[in-house]
N, C-alpha and C positions, 0 to 999 in steps of 0.2 A: 504494499499500499504506499503510495507516495505521500510526501509531507502535505501537499495541497489536498489530497483526498482525506487525510486524517483531520486537517483543519475544517474541511467541508463537513465531514461527519460530526465532529464535535459541535460546530456552530449550529447545524440543523438539529442535532439532538437536543441542544439547549433550547433553541427557539420552538421546537415542536412539543417540548415537555409541558407538564402541567405546572411548571414553576410560576409563582405569582408574578404578575406583570411588573411589580416594583423592581424585581431582579433583572428585568430585561430592558432597563432604561439606560441607553448610552447617554453620554454627555451631549447636551443640546447647545446649539449656537446661542451666544448671549450678546452679540454685537448689536448696536443700536439699529442698524439697517435690517437685521434679520431676527429681531425679538419675536418671541411667540405672538402670534396674531390671534386675538379672540374677536370674532365678528359673527353677527347673525348671517346665516345662509338662507336666503329665500329660495327654497328648493322647488316649490310649486306655489300656486296662488293660495293654497290653504295650509302649507306646512312651513314652519320656520324653526330651524335648529341652530343652536350655538356650537361653534367649533373653535378649538384652540390648536394651532399648528406649531410644532417644534421641529426643526431640522437638526440632524445629528452631525457631530463632528467627531473626528478620531481622537479619543482620549490618549494621553501620553503617559499615564502613570503606570507603575509596574503592575502586571496582572490584568491590565485593561483588555477587554476583547478587541480583536481586530475586525474593523468594519470593512466590508467590501463595497466597491462602487457598483452602481447599477445605472440604468438609463431610462429616460422618459418613455421610449417606445416599448421596451420590454414590460414596463409597469402598466402601460395602457392595456397590453394584452393580458397581463396578470389580473387586472380588474375584470376583464371579459371572462377569464377562466373562473374567477371568484364567483361570478354571477351565473355561470353556465348551469343549466338545468334547475334554476331557481325561479320561483314565482316572485319576480322582483317588486311587484306592487302589493303583495300580501303581507300583512303585519305578522311578525314573529317575535317571540320572547327569546332574547339572547342572554346566556348566562352559564355559569359553571355548575349550577344545581341540576340534579337529575330530571327535574320536571321541565327544563327549558326546551323550547322547540329547536334551538340551535345550541348545541353544547360547545363551550369554549374551553381552551383556545381553538380557533379554526384558522387554517392557513391554506393558501394556494400559491403557486409560483409559476413563473415562465422565465426561462433562460437566466438572466442576471438579477431578476427581481422576485422577492418573496413578500407577500402581503399576509399579515397575521392580524386576526381580529381577537381581542381579548378584553377582559373586564378587570377592574382594579380589586374588587371585593369578591370573595368567594360566594357570598350570599346575595349579592346585588344582581338585579336583572334590568334589562332595558328592552322596551318594546318598540320596534321600528321596522321598516321595510328594507330589503336588500339594496334598493335604489338609493336609500339615504346614505349608505356606506359608500357606494360608488360616486354619488353626487358630491359628497363631502371630500373624497380623495381628489376628484377632478376639478373642484371649485378653483376659481382664480387665486385664492389664497390658501388652497389645499396643499397637501404634501407634494403631489406630483408637479404642480406648477411652481411652488415656492422652493422646494428642496432638491430638485433633480437637475442641478447644474445650471440653473437659470442665473445664478449670482456668481460670486467669486469662489465660493466654497465647492469642494468636490461633492459629486452626487452620491452621498452616503445614505440617503433616505431620511425618514423622519416619522413622526407620529402625530395623530390628530384625534381629538375627541369626537365622538359621534353620538347623536341622540339628544333628546330633550333634557335628560338628566346629566349628559356628558360623561356617563360612567363607562361607556364602551370606548375602546381605543382601537384605531386602525393604524397598524405599524407597517411601514415600508422599509425593507432592508435589502441590501445587495447580497448576492451569494455567488460562489464560484461557478462559472460556466465554461466548460472545456469546449474549445472550438476546433481542436485538432481532429482531423478526419471527418469533419462535418461539412456539408455543402452550404 
């Protein structure tokens, strides 16, 4: 097993585990131009959600996780994969509890991009539609537009709150993607 494969395995195992979301929080950018943005998102005429977006930066302290770069187009496809075979306009209860319609953490990926949906509290739930997640990620101030190389920072992903209670988190991270031998 190559060193890159070992890092990939360890990072995916960490991200896919049922580890509380607080442990999966890389350092966020804190410069004035890229401060977390909290703004109402008018998703449709009758729905208004609040979202806070944070972009990740590579931490430099000992033992810090290594973040991989991703790109905007891979993440757009990952959002499509996330929504595949879902009734996007049907309300679901998201949570870690056994009675939740969608058990968290939930993740999908495409090439260099992985999207993870999770919640901060083991007993908290959030009721919303799948399109709320995709709309929040793709909003003008959402993770995809704000954190995916649009500024001077590398495209390491970010996280955004989703839902009326803002308890749900949509996390976008890069992952290793081998291009050798692929067309």
